[in-house]
N, C-alpha and C positions, 0 to 999 in steps of 0.2 A: 503492500499499498505505500500510497504516496504521503513524505512527510512534509504536512502543508503548516507543520510550525515553524521551517525555514523558512526565512526571509529570501532566499536566493532561489525557491523553488520557480514561483510564480514572479513575473513582471508583464504582463500581459496586455497585449495592442487589442484590436477590437480587428478582427477579418470577418469574409464570408463564410457565411457559414458553409455554402458549396466547397470550398476547398479542404475542407474535414471528413467533410460527409461519405467517403469513400472508406476511411478508416475505421468511421463507428458506425457506419450502416449494419457488417454483420449485427452488433451491439443492441440494434433497435425491436422495438415490439412490437406489433400490430398495430398503426393508429398512431405512436410516436412518430415527431419531427423536431426537425431541429427549429430551436428559434433564435438565438444565438451564439456568435464563438468568439472566441479572442486565444489570442497563440503567442508563446515567445518562439523563438530561432527553430527550437526544437519542440516543445511538448506543446500541448494546449489542452483547453478548457471548452467544451461544449453544454448549452442551455436547452434540452429538452422541455417539450410540452409535459415531461413527468419529469426528467432527473436533472443533475449537474454530470456528465461527465468528465473527467479531467484522464488526460493520455499525457505518462512519464516515457520519452522513449529514453532508452537506455544504450549501452555499449556505444563503442567506435562505428559500427555501419548502421544502427538507428533499425535493425531489424525485431527487436526484442522491445515491447511496448507494455508497461503497466498501466491497464484503464481500471480506474477505480469509479464504482460508481455511488454516487449521494442522492435518494430519492425525497421528492420535494415533502414526502408526506412524513419523515423522520426529521425534520426541522422542525426547532423548537421554538428560538429565536433567531434574527437577526438582524446586523446591525451594517450601515454605509455610511463611508467618510469621503467626503469630495476632496480632490486634490484641492490647493491654495496656491498662494504665491512663491512660500518658500518651500514647501513640502509639497511637491509635484505627483506624485502617486497617488490613487485613490484605493481605497480598502474595502471590502466585502468583507465580513464576517459574520458564519453561520453557526448554528448550534446545534449539533446533532441528538439526536437519542443516542445512547450506547456509543459513542464517538468521542463525542464531545467538539469543541471549536475548532474551523475549522477557515483560515484569512488566505482570502483572495487578494492580491493586490495585484492596480491595474496602471497603466501608463496615465497620464493628464487628460489622453484625448479619449478614452473611454466613458461613456457617457452611464455615470454611478447614479445616478436619479432614475434610469429610465431600466436598468437592473434591477434596482430593489424595488419598482413597480411592478417588474414583472415576477420577481419575486412571490411579490404581496398576491399577486394575484392568483398564484398556485396554492400558498402557503393558508392564507385567511381563507 
């Protein structure tokens, strides 16, 4: 499983969900579709209409990938922190039942408020 507590794991940039769809398509269930996607150089996080899927690409060749599935129905609380003038990163904290806190850090160009609204629509 991905170590979400490590600050070096994710500094995510928005990307077109179609760019990561081929990699996560085998994991999707009927009726599930990608809503948003964010990536680093190799790793990525997708938000579907049912869960968050985080992919940690491992090794020199990148053939080994750790996929972590975090269903929205296990979220107990969440928090967003927008980017500021000096702190250029936005953050999303999610508290999952049985797992604890998951933190994702985004570049300032990510619309963290829209992401928070999307999560609220699935959780509340």
